[in-house]
N, C-alpha and C positions, 0 to 999 in steps of 0.2 A: 524262493526266489518268485520276485514280481514280473510282471509283464514287462517294466524297461528292462530289468536284468535280463531278461531272455531275448529281447529285442537287441541290447546291447552285446551280448554272446553271439547270436547270431552274425551280426554286422562286422565284430571282429574275427569270426570264422571266414568270414567273405573280405575279409579286409577293406570293409568300408565304413567312412565315418558315419555317424549320425546325421551329420549334416550334408553328407553326399547321399543319404537313405532319404531325408525329407525332401531334397532337391528332387530327386529321380520320383519321387511319388508326387509331386507339385503341392506338398504339405506346409504349413508354417514353420519358419526355421526352427523354432523351439518347442514345436509341439509334440515332441517325443518326450522330450526331458520332462514335460509337463506331466507324462504318463506316472513319472514318480510320486505325485501326490494326488492325481486326477484319474478317474476311469475313463479310458479311450473311448472313442465314438465306435462303434460295431462297422461302419465304415472304413474308417483309418484303421482298424484292427484288422480287416479282411485284406486290405491293400497292402500291409506288411506282411501278413499271411503269404499272400499270392506271390509277392515279391520274393521271398525267402523258401517258397514252395514247401511250407509247413500249414499246417490247421491252426484256424483259430482256437481251438482247445488246449495245441502245444502252448501258445502264446499264454493262454490263461492259466496253465500249470495243469490241466486236466489229463494231459497223456504226454508220454516222451515220445520225441520225435523218433521215427523209425529212419534208419538211414536208406537213403536211397540207392534202388539197384545199379543205376549208371555209375554211381559212384564207386561201388566196389568192383564193376565191371573194369575201371581204369586203375584200381589200386595196382599197384606194381612195387617189385623190391627196389627200392633205391639206394641203397647202402652204399653200391659202387659209383654212385653219381657225384660229381662237387658240389658244391652248395650252389653254384652257378647254376647248372643244368638243373639241381632240383627247383629252384626258383622259376626258372623259365618252364618247367612243366607244371609246376603249380598254376601259373599265370594261363598257360594254354588251358589248361582244365577248367579255371575259372572262365576264361572266354567262352568256352564251349557250353558251360554251366548258363552263363548270361543270355548265350544267342538260343539255347534251348528254351529258357523263360519266356524270351520275345517270341520266339515262336509260339509256344503254348498260348502266351497272353495273345497272339494274332487269332489263334483260331477258335477263340472265345466270344469272338466281336461279332 
């Protein structure tokens, strides 16, 4: 799996498009698509790793992503929930994860 493939997979898991990702990271419009044929700059790679809370080594395929503890903490049996309530739960968890990422980004400044 290439760097581009891993980034695309992470974006799909977060339900964010690559266009939204590049905009959120103030990158050029097609910069991540260029990673299909070009090596990314280390600073851009680090930005993407930080955004998804993974390591650069994961993006480079040197290690597998470990599941985050807080994600496991929120895991619940949803078999009795309607599809609408499952979607709402997923949206709330994604909002929490985004708020956590922003909080952690702020602590590093």
